[in-house]
C-alpha positions as CSV (number, residue, x, y, z in Angstrom):
1,X,0.0,0.0,-0.1
2,X,1.5,3.4,-1.0
3,X,1.9,6.2,1.5
4,X,0.5,9.5,0.7
5,X,1.8,12.9,1.8
6,X,-0.5,13.3,4.8
7,X,0.5,9.9,6.2
8,X,4.2,10.8,5.8
9,X,3.6,14.1,7.7
10,X,1.8,12.1,10.5
11,X,4.7,9.6,10.8
12,X,7.3,12.4,11.0
13,X,5.1,14.2,13.6
14,X,5.0,11.2,15.6
15,X,8.8,10.6,15.4
16,X,9.6,14.2,16.3
17,X,7.2,14.0,19.4
18,X,8.8,10.7,20.5
19,X,12.4,12.0,19.9
20,X,11.7,15.3,21.9
21,X,10.2,13.2,24.7
22,X,13.4,11.1,24.9
23,X,15.5,14.2,25.0
24,X,13.3,15.8,27.8
25,X,13.6,12.7,29.8
26,X,17.3,12.5,29.2
27,X,17.9,16.1,30.2
28,X,15.0,16.6,32.8
29,X,17.4,17.4,35.6
30,X,19.2,20.1,33.6
31,X,15.9,21.4,32.4
32,X,14.6,21.6,36.0
33,X,17.5,23.8,37.0
34,X,17.2,26.0,33.9
35,X,13.6,27.0,34.6
36,X,13.1,29.2,37.5
37,X,10.2,28.2,39.9
38,X,8.7,31.7,39.9
39,X,7.9,31.3,36.1
40,X,6.1,28.1,36.6
41,X,2.7,29.7,37.7
42,X,2.8,32.2,34.8
43,X,3.6,29.7,32.1
44,X,1.5,27.0,33.6
45,X,-1.6,29.3,33.9
46,X,-1.0,30.6,30.4
47,X,-1.0,27.1,29.0
48,X,-4.1,26.1,30.8
49,X,-6.0,29.1,29.5
50,X,-4.8,28.4,26.0
51,X,-6.0,24.8,26.4
52,X,-9.4,26.2,27.6
53,X,-9.6,28.5,24.6
54,X,-8.9,25.6,22.3
55,X,-11.6,23.5,23.9
56,X,-14.0,26.4,23.6
57,X,-13.1,26.8,20.1
58,X,-13.8,23.0,19.4
59,X,-17.2,23.5,21.1
60,X,-17.9,26.4,18.8
61,X,-16.8,24.4,15.7
62,X,-19.1,21.6,16.7
63,X,-22.1,23.8,17.4
64,X,-22.2,26.4,14.8
65,X,-20.4,25.5,11.5
66,X,-22.1,23.4,8.7
67,X,-24.8,22.0,11.0
68,X,-26.4,20.3,7.9
69,X,-23.3,18.1,7.6
70,X,-23.0,17.4,11.3
71,X,-21.5,14.0,12.1
72,X,-21.2,11.9,15.3
73,X,-17.4,12.3,15.7
74,X,-17.6,15.9,15.2
75,X,-20.5,16.5,17.7
76,X,-19.4,14.1,20.4
77,X,-15.7,15.4,20.2
78,X,-17.0,18.9,20.6
79,X,-19.2,18.0,23.6
80,X,-16.4,15.9,25.1
81,X,-13.9,18.9,25.0
82,X,-16.5,21.2,26.4
83,X,-16.3,19.1,29.5
84,X,-12.5,18.8,29.3
85,X,-12.2,22.6,28.8
86,X,-14.2,23.0,32.1
87,X,-11.9,20.7,34.0
88,X,-8.8,22.5,32.6
89,X,-10.2,25.8,33.6
90,X,-10.9,24.6,37.1
91,X,-7.4,23.2,37.1
92,X,-5.8,26.4,36.4
93,X,-7.9,28.3,38.9
94,X,-7.2,26.0,41.6
95,X,-3.4,25.5,41.0
96,X,-0.8,26.4,43.7
97,X,-0.5,30.2,44.0
98,X,-4.0,30.8,42.7
99,X,-6.7,32.1,45.1
100,X,-8.9,28.9,44.7
101,X,-6.1,26.5,45.6
102,X,-7.2,23.6,47.8
103,X,-5.8,20.3,49.0
104,X,-7.4,17.0,49.0
105,X,-5.5,14.6,51.1
106,X,-1.9,14.5,50.0
107,X,-2.8,15.9,46.6
108,X,-4.6,18.9,45.4
109,X,-8.0,19.8,43.9
110,X,-6.0,21.2,40.9
111,X,-4.4,17.7,40.3
112,X,-7.8,16.0,40.6
113,X,-9.2,18.2,37.8
114,X,-6.1,17.7,35.6
115,X,-6.2,13.9,36.0
116,X,-9.9,13.7,35.4
117,X,-9.6,15.9,32.2
118,X,-7.0,13.4,30.9
119,X,-9.1,10.3,31.8
120,X,-12.2,11.9,30.3
121,X,-10.4,12.9,27.3
122,X,-8.6,9.5,26.7
123,X,-11.6,7.3,27.4
124,X,-14.1,9.6,25.6
125,X,-12.0,9.7,22.5
126,X,-11.7,5.9,22.6
127,X,-15.7,5.5,22.8
128,X,-16.2,8.2,20.1
129,X,-13.8,6.7,17.5
130,X,-14.4,3.0,18.2
131,X,-16.9,3.2,15.2
132,X,-16.7,4.8,11.9
133,X,-18.2,8.3,11.5
134,X,-21.9,8.7,10.5
135,X,-24.3,11.7,10.1
136,X,-26.4,12.9,13.0
137,X,-29.3,15.3,13.3
138,X,-28.5,18.9,14.4
139,X,-31.2,18.6,16.9
140,X,-28.9,16.2,18.9
141,X,-26.5,19.1,19.7
142,X,-28.3,20.6,22.8
143,X,-28.7,17.2,24.6
144,X,-25.0,16.2,23.9
145,X,-23.6,19.5,25.2
146,X,-26.0,19.7,28.1
147,X,-25.2,16.0,29.2
148,X,-21.4,16.7,28.8
149,X,-21.4,19.9,30.8
150,X,-23.8,18.7,33.3
151,X,-21.7,15.6,34.2
152,X,-18.6,17.8,34.4
153,X,-20.2,20.2,36.7
154,X,-21.5,17.4,38.9
155,X,-18.0,15.9,39.1
156,X,-16.6,19.3,39.9
157,X,-19.0,19.8,42.8
158,X,-18.2,16.3,44.1
159,X,-14.4,17.1,44.1
160,X,-15.1,20.4,46.1
161,X,-17.1,18.3,48.7
162,X,-14.2,15.8,48.8
163,X,-11.6,18.6,49.3
164,X,-13.6,20.0,52.2
165,X,-13.2,16.6,54.0
166,X,-10.2,16.7,56.4
167,X,-9.2,13.1,55.5
168,X,-9.6,11.1,52.3
169,X,-8.1,7.6,52.7
170,X,-7.4,6.9,49.0
171,X,-5.8,10.4,48.5
172,X,-2.8,9.7,50.9
173,X,0.2,7.6,50.9
174,X,0.5,4.3,49.0
175,X,-3.1,4.3,47.7
176,X,-2.7,7.7,46.2
177,X,0.5,6.6,44.4
178,X,-1.2,3.4,43.1
179,X,-4.3,5.3,42.1
180,X,-2.1,7.9,40.2
181,X,-0.4,5.1,38.2
182,X,-3.6,3.3,37.6
183,X,-5.1,6.5,36.2
184,X,-2.3,7.1,33.8
185,X,-2.1,3.6,32.8
186,X,-5.7,3.8,31.8
187,X,-5.1,7.1,30.0
188,X,-2.1,5.7,28.1
189,X,-3.9,2.5,27.3
190,X,-6.9,4.3,26.0
191,X,-4.9,6.6,23.7
192,X,-2.9,3.7,22.2
193,X,-6.1,1.7,21.8
194,X,-7.7,4.6,20.1
195,X,-4.7,5.1,17.7
196,X,-4.8,1.5,16.8
197,X,-8.5,1.3,16.3
198,X,-8.6,4.5,14.1
199,X,-5.8,3.1,11.9
200,X,-7.5,-0.3,11.5
201,X,-11.0,1.0,10.9
202,X,-9.6,3.4,8.2
203,X,-7.0,1.0,6.7
204,X,-8.1,1.4,3.2
205,X,-8.5,5.3,3.1
206,X,-7.1,7.6,5.8
207,X,-8.5,11.2,5.5
208,X,-6.3,14.1,6.5
209,X,-8.6,14.9,9.3
210,X,-8.3,11.5,10.9
211,X,-4.5,11.5,10.5
212,X,-4.4,14.9,12.2
213,X,-6.3,13.5,15.1
214,X,-3.9,10.5,15.2
215,X,-1.1,13.2,15.7
216,X,-3.0,14.7,18.6
217,X,-3.4,11.3,20.3
218,X,0.4,10.7,20.0
219,X,1.0,14.1,21.8
220,X,-1.6,13.2,24.4
221,X,0.0,9.9,25.0
222,X,3.5,11.5,25.4
223,X,1.9,14.1,27.7
224,X,0.5,11.4,30.0
225,X,3.9,9.6,30.1
226,X,5.5,12.8,31.0
227,X,3.2,13.4,33.9
228,X,3.5,10.0,35.3
229,X,7.4,9.9,35.1
230,X,7.8,13.5,36.4
231,X,9.3,13.5,39.8
232,X,8.8,17.0,40.9
233,X,5.6,18.6,41.9
234,X,6.2,21.7,39.6
235,X,8.8,22.7,37.2
236,X,10.1,21.3,33.9
237,X,8.5,17.9,34.0
238,X,5.0,19.5,34.4
239,X,5.5,22.2,32.1
240,X,6.6,19.9,29.3
241,X,3.7,17.7,30.0
242,X,1.4,20.6,29.6
243,X,3.3,21.5,26.5
244,X,2.7,18.1,24.9
245,X,-1.0,18.3,26.0
246,X,-1.3,21.7,24.4
247,X,0.3,20.3,21.2
248,X,-2.4,17.5,21.3
249,X,-5.1,20.1,21.7
250,X,-3.7,22.0,18.8
251,X,-3.7,18.9,16.5
252,X,-7.1,17.9,17.6
253,X,-8.6,21.3,17.0
254,X,-6.8,21.2,13.6
255,X,-8.4,17.8,12.9
256,X,-11.9,19.2,13.9
257,X,-11.2,22.2,11.7
258,X,-10.5,20.0,8.8
259,X,-13.8,18.0,9.5
260,X,-16.0,21.0,10.2
261,X,-14.7,23.8,7.9
262,X,-11.9,22.8,5.5
263,X,-13.3,19.4,4.1
264,X,-17.0,20.7,3.8
265,X,-15.7,23.8,2.2
266,X,-13.5,21.8,-0.1
267,X,-16.3,19.4,-0.8
268,X,-18.6,22.4,-1.7
269,X,-15.9,23.8,-4.1
270,X,-15.4,20.4,-5.7
271,X,-19.3,20.1,-6.2
272,X,-19.4,23.6,-7.6
273,X,-16.6,22.7,-9.9
274,X,-18.2,19.5,-10.8
275,X,-21.6,21.3,-11.6
276,X,-19.7,23.9,-13.6
277,X,-17.9,21.1,-15.5
278,X,-21.2,19.3,-16.3
279,X,-22.8,22.4,-17.3
280,X,-20.2,22.9,-20.1
281,X,-19.1,19.3,-20.8
282,X,-20.7,16.1,-22.0
283,X,-20.8,13.6,-19.2
284,X,-20.3,10.5,-21.4
285,X,-17.4,11.6,-23.6
286,X,-15.9,14.5,-21.6
287,X,-16.1,16.8,-24.6
288,X,-17.3,20.4,-24.5
289,X,-21.1,20.4,-25.0
290,X,-23.5,22.6,-26.9
291,X,-23.6,25.4,-24.4
292,X,-19.7,25.7,-24.5
293,X,-19.8,25.4,-28.3
294,X,-22.0,28.5,-28.7
295,X,-19.8,30.5,-26.2
296,X,-16.6,29.3,-28.0
297,X,-17.9,29.9,-31.5
298,X,-19.0,33.3,-30.7
299,X,-15.5,34.1,-29.3
300,X,-13.9,32.6,-32.4
301,X,-16.2,34.7,-34.6
302,X,-15.2,37.9,-32.8
303,X,-11.6,37.0,-33.2
304,X,-12.0,36.2,-36.8
305,X,-13.6,39.6,-37.5
306,X,-10.7,41.3,-35.7
307,X,-8.1,39.4,-37.6
308,X,-9.9,39.4,-40.9
309,X,-9.6,35.6,-41.1
310,X,-12.1,32.7,-41.8
311,X,-13.5,30.0,-39.7
312,X,-14.8,26.5,-40.6
313,X,-17.4,24.6,-38.6
314,X,-17.4,20.8,-39.2
315,X,-20.6,18.9,-38.2
316,X,-20.3,15.2,-37.9
317,X,-23.1,12.5,-37.6
318,X,-22.7,8.8,-37.3
319,X,-24.5,6.9,-40.0
320,X,-27.2,4.6,-38.9
321,X,-26.5,5.2,-35.2
322,X,-30.2,4.9,-34.2
323,X,-30.3,1.5,-36.0
324,X,-27.3,0.4,-34.0
325,X,-28.8,1.8,-30.8
326,X,-32.0,-0.1,-31.3
327,X,-30.2,-3.4,-32.3
328,X,-27.5,-3.5,-29.7
329,X,-28.9,-1.3,-26.8
330,X,-27.9,2.0,-25.3
331,X,-25.0,0.5,-23.5
332,X,-23.3,-0.5,-26.8
333,X,-24.3,2.8,-28.3
334,X,-22.4,4.7,-25.6
335,X,-19.3,2.5,-26.2
336,X,-19.6,3.5,-29.8
337,X,-19.8,7.1,-29.0
338,X,-16.8,7.0,-26.8
339,X,-14.8,5.2,-29.5
340,X,-15.9,7.7,-32.2
341,X,-15.1,10.7,-29.9
342,X,-11.6,9.3,-29.2
343,X,-10.9,9.2,-33.0
344,X,-12.3,12.7,-33.5
345,X,-10.1,13.9,-30.7
346,X,-7.2,12.6,-32.4
347,X,-8.2,14.2,-35.7
348,X,-8.9,17.6,-34.1
349,X,-5.4,17.9,-32.8
350,X,-4.3,20.9,-30.7
351,X,-5.4,23.8,-32.8
352,X,-9.1,22.8,-33.3
353,X,-11.9,22.7,-30.8
354,X,-14.1,19.6,-30.6
355,X,-17.6,19.4,-29.1
356,X,-20.4,16.9,-28.7
357,X,-23.8,18.5,-29.7
358,X,-25.9,15.6,-28.3
359,X,-27.0,12.3,-29.6
360,X,-24.5,11.2,-32.3
361,X,-23.6,14.6,-33.4
362,X,-20.2,16.2,-33.1
363,X,-18.9,19.7,-34.0
364,X,-15.3,20.8,-34.7
365,X,-14.3,24.4,-35.0
366,X,-11.2,25.1,-37.3
367,X,-10.2,28.8,-36.7
368,X,-7.7,31.0,-38.4
369,X,-8.2,30.0,-42.0
370,X,-6.8,32.4,-44.5
371,X,-8.3,33.0,-48.0
372,X,-6.0,30.6,-49.8
373,X,-6.4,27.7,-47.4
374,X,-9.4,26.0,-48.7
375,X,-7.1,23.0,-49.4
376,X,-6.2,22.8,-45.8
377,X,-9.9,22.5,-44.9
378,X,-10.4,19.8,-47.5
379,X,-7.2,17.9,-46.3
380,X,-8.6,18.0,-42.8
381,X,-12.0,16.6,-43.9
382,X,-10.4,13.8,-45.8
383,X,-8.2,13.0,-42.9
384,X,-11.2,12.8,-40.5
385,X,-13.0,10.6,-43.0
386,X,-10.1,8.4,-43.4
387,X,-9.9,7.7,-39.7
388,X,-13.0,5.8,-40.2
389,X,-11.8,3.3,-42.7
390,X,-10.4,1.0,-39.9
391,X,-12.9,-1.1,-38.0
392,X,-13.8,-0.4,-34.4
393,X,-13.2,-3.1,-32.0
394,X,-16.0,-3.2,-29.4
395,X,-16.2,-6.2,-27.2
396,X,-15.3,-9.2,-29.0
397,X,-16.2,-8.0,-32.4
398,X,-15.2,-5.6,-35.1
399,X,-17.7,-3.0,-36.4
400,X,-17.3,-0.7,-39.5
401,X,-18.7,2.7,-38.6
402,X,-19.0,5.6,-40.8
403,X,-19.8,9.3,-40.5
404,X,-21.2,12.0,-42.5
405,X,-19.7,15.4,-42.4
406,X,-21.0,18.8,-43.3
407,X,-18.9,22.0,-43.5
408,X,-19.9,25.7,-43.4
409,X,-17.5,28.7,-43.5
410,X,-17.4,32.1,-41.8
411,X,-18.2,34.6,-43.3
412,X,-19.2,33.1,-46.5
413,X,-22.0,30.8,-45.2
414,X,-23.1,32.9,-42.3
415,X,-21.9,35.4,-39.7
416,X,-23.8,34.2,-36.6
417,X,-23.6,31.1,-34.5
418,X,-27.0,29.9,-35.4
419,X,-26.7,30.2,-39.1
420,X,-23.2,28.6,-39.3
421,X,-24.5,25.6,-37.3
422,X,-27.7,25.4,-39.4
423,X,-25.9,25.4,-42.6
424,X,-23.2,22.9,-41.4
425,X,-26.2,20.7,-40.4
426,X,-27.8,21.2,-44.0
427,X,-24.5,20.2,-45.5
428,X,-24.1,17.2,-43.3
429,X,-27.6,16.0,-44.4
430,X,-26.6,16.3,-48.0
431,X,-23.6,14.2,-47.3
432,X,-25.7,11.7,-45.4
433,X,-27.7,10.9,-48.5
434,X,-24.6,9.1,-49.8
435,X,-23.2,7.9,-46.5
436,X,-19.5,8.1,-45.6
437,X,-19.1,11.4,-47.3
438,X,-18.3,15.1,-46.6
439,X,-19.9,18.0,-48.1
440,X,-19.5,21.8,-47.9
441,X,-22.5,24.0,-47.7
442,X,-24.0,25.4,-50.9
443,X,-27.1,27.7,-50.9
444,X,-29.2,25.3,-53.0
445,X,-28.9,22.7,-50.3
446,X,-31.4,24.8,-48.3
447,X,-34.1,23.8,-50.8
448,X,-33.3,20.1,-50.2
449,X,-33.4,20.6,-46.6
450,X,-36.8,22.3,-46.8
451,X,-38.0,19.5,-49.1
452,X,-36.8,16.9,-46.5
453,X,-38.7,18.6,-43.8
454,X,-41.8,18.9,-46.0
455,X,-41.6,15.2,-46.8
456,X,-41.2,14.3,-43.2
457,X,-44.4,16.3,-42.4
458,X,-46.2,14.7,-45.4
459,X,-45.2,11.3,-44.1
460,X,-47.3,11.7,-41.1
461,X,-50.3,12.7,-43.1
462,X,-49.6,9.7,-45.5
463,X,-50.0,7.2,-42.8
464,X,-53.3,8.8,-41.6
465,X,-54.6,9.2,-45.2
466,X,-53.4,5.7,-46.4
467,X,-51.4,7.1,-49.3
468,X,-49.2,4.0,-49.3
469,X,-49.6,1.0,-51.5
470,X,-47.8,-2.3,-52.1
471,X,-46.0,-3.6,-55.1
472,X,-45.2,-7.4,-55.4
473,X,-42.1,-9.0,-56.9
474,X,-42.4,-12.8,-57.4
475,X,-39.9,-15.5,-56.1
476,X,-39.5,-18.1,-58.8
477,X,-38.4,-21.8,-58.1
478,X,-35.3,-22.2,-60.5
479,X,-36.0,-26.0,-60.9
480,X,-39.7,-25.9,-61.8
481,X,-40.1,-22.4,-62.9
482,X,-43.1,-21.9,-60.8
483,X,-43.8,-18.8,-58.8
484,X,-43.6,-19.9,-55.1
485,X,-44.0,-16.6,-53.4
486,X,-43.9,-12.8,-53.6
487,X,-42.1,-10.1,-51.7
488,X,-44.3,-7.1,-50.6
489,X,-42.5,-3.7,-51.3
490,X,-44.0,-0.5,-50.1
491,X,-44.6,2.5,-52.3
492,X,-45.8,6.0,-51.5
493,X,-48.4,7.6,-53.8
494,X,-47.4,11.2,-53.0
495,X,-50.3,13.6,-54.0
496,X,-47.9,16.0,-55.6
497,X,-44.8,14.1,-56.4
498,X,-46.3,10.9,-57.6
499,X,-45.1,7.4,-56.8
500,X,-42.0,7.5,-54.6
501,X,-39.6,4.5,-54.1
502,X,-38.7,3.2,-50.6
503,X,-35.2,4.8,-50.7
504,X,-36.7,8.4,-50.6
505,X,-38.8,7.8,-47.5
506,X,-37.9,4.7,-45.5
507,X,-34.8,6.3,-44.0
508,X,-37.0,9.2,-42.8
509,X,-39.5,6.9,-41.2
510,X,-36.6,5.1,-39.4
511,X,-35.3,8.4,-37.9
512,X,-38.7,9.7,-36.7
513,X,-40.2,6.4,-35.4
514,X,-43.0,6.2,-38.1
515,X,-41.4,3.0,-39.4
516,X,-43.3,1.2,-36.7
517,X,-46.7,2.4,-37.9
518,X,-45.7,1.9,-41.5
519,X,-44.3,-1.6,-40.9
520,X,-47.5,-2.8,-39.3
521,X,-49.6,-1.4,-42.1
522,X,-47.4,-3.2,-44.7
523,X,-47.6,-6.4,-42.8
524,X,-51.4,-6.2,-42.4
525,X,-52.0,-5.2,-46.1
526,X,-49.8,-8.0,-47.4
527,X,-51.6,-10.6,-45.3
528,X,-54.8,-9.4,-46.5
529,X,-53.7,-9.4,-50.2
530,X,-52.5,-12.9,-49.8
531,X,-55.7,-14.1,-48.4
532,X,-57.6,-12.3,-51.2
533,X,-55.5,-14.0,-53.9
534,X,-56.3,-17.4,-52.6
535,X,-60.0,-16.5,-52.4
536,X,-59.7,-15.5,-56.1
537,X,-58.3,-18.8,-57.0
538,X,-54.6,-18.3,-57.1
539,X,-52.5,-21.2,-55.5
540,X,-51.2,-20.7,-52.0
541,X,-47.9,-18.9,-52.0
542,X,-45.3,-17.4,-49.6
543,X,-45.7,-13.8,-48.7
544,X,-42.4,-12.2,-47.8
545,X,-42.5,-9.0,-45.7
546,X,-39.4,-7.1,-44.4
547,X,-39.0,-6.3,-40.8
548,X,-37.2,-3.0,-39.9
549,X,-34.7,-2.8,-37.1
550,X,-37.2,-0.9,-34.9
551,X,-40.0,-3.4,-35.5
552,X,-37.5,-6.3,-34.5
553,X,-36.7,-4.6,-31.3
554,X,-40.4,-3.8,-30.6
555,X,-41.8,-5.1,-27.5
556,X,-44.1,-8.1,-27.9
557,X,-43.5,-8.2,-31.5
558,X,-44.6,-11.9,-31.8
559,X,-48.0,-11.1,-30.1
560,X,-48.6,-8.2,-32.5
561,X,-47.9,-10.4,-35.6
562,X,-50.1,-13.2,-34.1
563,X,-53.0,-10.6,-33.8
564,X,-52.6,-9.6,-37.4
565,X,-52.5,-13.1,-38.7
566,X,-55.8,-13.9,-36.7
567,X,-57.4,-10.8,-37.9
568,X,-56.7,-11.2,-41.6
569,X,-57.1,-15.0,-41.7
570,X,-53.6,-15.6,-43.0
571,X,-52.2,-19.0,-42.5
572,X,-48.9,-18.5,-40.5
573,X,-47.0,-21.1,-42.7
574,X,-47.4,-18.7,-45.7
575,X,-45.8,-15.7,-44.1
576,X,-42.1,-15.1,-44.4
577,X,-40.5,-12.5,-42.4
578,X,-37.3,-11.0,-43.6
579,X,-34.6,-9.6,-41.3
580,X,-31.1,-8.3,-42.0
581,X,-27.9,-9.6,-40.6
582,X,-27.4,-6.4,-38.5
583,X,-30.5,-7.1,-36.5
584,X,-28.8,-10.3,-35.2
585,X,-25.7,-8.6,-33.6
586,X,-27.2,-9.1,-30.1
587,X,-27.2,-12.8,-30.4
588,X,-29.1,-13.6,-27.2
589,X,-32.0,-11.1,-28.0
590,X,-32.2,-12.1,-31.7
591,X,-32.3,-15.8,-30.8
592,X,-35.1,-15.2,-28.2
593,X,-37.1,-12.9,-30.6
594,X,-36.8,-15.3,-33.5
595,X,-37.7,-18.4,-31.5
596,X,-41.0,-16.5,-30.4
597,X,-41.7,-15.8,-34.0
598,X,-41.0,-19.3,-35.2
599,X,-43.4,-20.6,-32.6
600,X,-46.2,-18.7,-34.5
601,X,-45.6,-21.0,-37.5
602,X,-44.1,-18.4,-39.8
603,X,-41.0,-18.7,-42.0
604,X,-37.9,-16.6,-41.3
605,X,-35.3,-15.5,-43.8
606,X,-32.1,-13.3,-43.6
607,X,-32.3,-10.6,-46.3
608,X,-29.2,-9.1,-48.1
609,X,-27.1,-12.0,-46.8
610,X,-23.3,-11.6,-47.2
611,X,-23.2,-7.8,-46.5
612,X,-23.2,-8.2,-42.7
613,X,-21.2,-10.1,-40.1
614,X,-23.2,-13.2,-39.3
615,X,-21.1,-16.0,-38.0
616,X,-21.8,-19.8,-38.6
617,X,-22.2,-20.1,-34.9
618,X,-24.9,-17.6,-34.7
619,X,-26.7,-18.9,-37.8
620,X,-26.9,-22.4,-36.1
621,X,-28.5,-20.7,-33.1
622,X,-31.2,-18.9,-35.1
623,X,-34.4,-20.7,-36.2
624,X,-34.1,-19.5,-39.8
625,X,-35.4,-21.0,-43.0
626,X,-33.8,-19.2,-45.9
627,X,-30.9,-17.0,-46.9
628,X,-31.4,-14.3,-49.5
629,X,-28.3,-13.4,-51.4
630,X,-27.7,-9.8,-51.8
631,X,-28.0,-8.3,-55.3
632,X,-24.5,-6.9,-55.1
633,X,-23.1,-10.4,-55.4
634,X,-25.5,-11.4,-58.2
635,X,-24.8,-8.6,-60.6
636,X,-21.3,-9.8,-61.9
637,X,-21.9,-13.6,-61.8
638,X,-21.6,-13.8,-65.5
639,X,-18.0,-12.6,-65.3
640,X,-17.0,-15.1,-62.7
641,X,-14.5,-13.9,-60.1
642,X,-15.0,-13.3,-56.3
643,X,-18.8,-12.7,-56.6
644,X,-19.3,-16.1,-58.1
645,X,-17.1,-17.8,-55.4
646,X,-19.0,-16.0,-52.7
647,X,-22.4,-17.1,-54.2
648,X,-21.2,-20.7,-54.5
649,X,-19.9,-20.6,-50.9
650,X,-23.2,-19.3,-49.6
651,X,-25.3,-21.9,-51.5
652,X,-22.9,-24.8,-50.3
653,X,-23.1,-23.5,-46.7
654,X,-26.8,-23.1,-46.8
655,X,-27.3,-26.7,-48.1
656,X,-25.2,-28.0,-45.3
657,X,-27.2,-26.0,-42.9
658,X,-30.5,-27.3,-44.5
659,X,-31.4,-23.7,-45.5
660,X,-33.1,-22.6,-48.7
661,X,-31.4,-19.9,-50.8
662,X,-32.9,-17.0,-52.9
663,X,-30.9,-14.9,-55.2
664,X,-32.0,-11.2,-55.4
665,X,-31.5,-8.9,-58.5
666,X,-31.4,-11.6,-61.1
667,X,-31.5,-9.9,-64.6
668,X,-30.2,-12.2,-67.3
669,X,-30.0,-15.8,-68.5
670,X,-26.3,-16.1,-67.6
671,X,-27.1,-15.5,-63.9
672,X,-30.0,-18.0,-64.0
673,X,-27.7,-20.6,-65.4
674,X,-25.0,-20.1,-62.7
675,X,-27.5,-20.1,-59.9
676,X,-29.0,-23.4,-61.1
677,X,-25.6,-24.8,-61.3
678,X,-24.9,-23.7,-57.8
679,X,-28.0,-25.3,-56.4
680,X,-29.7,-22.0,-55.7
681,X,-33.4,-22.9,-55.2
682,X,-35.0,-19.5,-55.9
683,X,-34.6,-16.2,-57.5
684,X,-36.3,-12.8,-57.8
685,X,-35.5,-9.7,-60.1
686,X,-36.3,-7.8,-63.2
687,X,-35.5,-11.1,-65.2
688,X,-39.1,-12.2,-64.3
689,X,-40.8,-8.8,-63.6
690,X,-40.3,-5.6,-61.7
691,X,-42.4,-5.0,-58.7
692,X,-46.0,-4.6,-59.8
693,X,-49.3,-3.7,-57.9
694,X,-51.6,-6.5,-56.8
695,X,-54.0,-6.4,-59.8
696,X,-51.2,-6.5,-62.4
697,X,-49.5,-9.3,-60.5
698,X,-52.6,-11.4,-60.7
699,X,-52.8,-10.8,-64.5
700,X,-49.1,-11.5,-64.8
701,X,-49.4,-14.7,-62.8
702,X,-52.4,-16.1,-64.8
703,X,-50.7,-15.1,-68.1
704,X,-47.4,-16.9,-66.9
705,X,-49.4,-20.0,-65.9
706,X,-51.1,-20.3,-69.2
707,X,-47.9,-19.8,-71.0
708,X,-46.2,-22.5,-69.0
């Protein structure tokens, strides 16, 4: 265990006290001769009154200061020394040479008060510090001080009554000497026990206040030794004994000061500093927050105007962060934010200022840009984007995380804090449309931003007014040529812009949470349509519906799907739910959710397989029925190469796992031929037909059946 500075000071203080005691004992005769007897009364009285003043100070510290943070150690020590102070005052007033001096047997009333003060102090400190400190109500102050002073006054009256007796057997001769030794043995034993106990109870952490009290106990112990070993009634032995006792009082008062004033004050300052820090810094990453960003940006704008220089505002956003948060949980999201902030810190360097705006947005200020330094800004942007080429290692897995970056310039793109941030945000959303890109603000981007906001507003109305429709793309068995199923794909019939493909509005619904309502509508409409086709005489076929990340993480998903199946009359064995590999990152949650879905009797497939990070181990754990090969691997099949090898590997692996395989994006005969040779069971794509509405699909199906 390492020794801190306060512990070293305590050790040195104890060693100095012990060494000085040894010197006093070695030269006590010389010291006795060196100190005139006439000085004794003056010095002794002065020391006693100082001791009383210290005791009174401890009483005040215990009574008045920081009553809300009152503790047992602090209150009971203050109450104890109010009694000790009274005994010390009476000891000084009844000393030899004082008007109230009285004898009691072969000793004096003054000696009785002195010994009693020491016994009460030693035993009282032992009792107080035998347990760790704890808070106590301020209302306990009056009873504690009243009891302490009341008992002290009672003892003082009793001693006066004893002193008035002409003969007290225990205060003469041998009994007096034995009593004196016994009293000081109790005192020394109590002090040593208290020191040992305090050190033991605080063996893991020793606050400075407690170490200061240890120093006082060392001096009290040495003072008691000096009193018991002193051979003269007055003179150097007693003066040094009182001097050690006074030193003990000083260190005890210092310890009480630390507890009552210094440490509460320091704690308040720490709390204020912490509150101030949290007011201007992000608690998770430690970066400066939005509030400090506005102050700093305003300051940099003022400086840029004075220096006739420019300023760049970089605004970053993590791509698909909401999906990651939904799939893997907020704890994982926090880990990702920390990892991203570390890389951005590295990118920012010393000359730039980095901030976290909130959520997954970060801002960097790049000041002091001259007119000819646009290349420096672009170089910085490329360097930042390049930092995200390497994967992030989080837990036991690697994750490829990308960011989108928007840049605005002062004064070209705005001269106020709000405008610069707004335009950087607009540029960032323009970059976000392509993912993993950066973009500088251009005025025409405002129109795109306004269109995006208007589209988001229209989306809410679209769900209420049922402006959505479904298009269906067939899944064809490559061996028999028969249509074995369809995939339902949502379209938006916008009242002004016409038919919109999913890529223009699905990302928006994922961001604002409307995907849950839209996803449930798609599922219900697809089930109704499949039932309608069967009633119209079409053969039973599989209906594939995509689940979004938010749907998959939805509470009681299986119960909601079961309810839709029952309401629409759809047989569960003809519903196929498509998920993506990213949804299975949390293996435990994914396995539990998929099992509950599988218990409904539905089929489960993994869409866009090969673009994620599913492992064979996790695939074995999931109750899935099919893998759908992503279209990016199918496009170049006719040219052979790595895509062909990947498709062959997936089909072989699926066969070994007893899973079906569907190839997406099939467009020509060469692809069909390769897929058949690779034992791929099903395919879908423009080779058969593009996604078409329900009525056209029915006509297409009947025509295909007649042609076959």
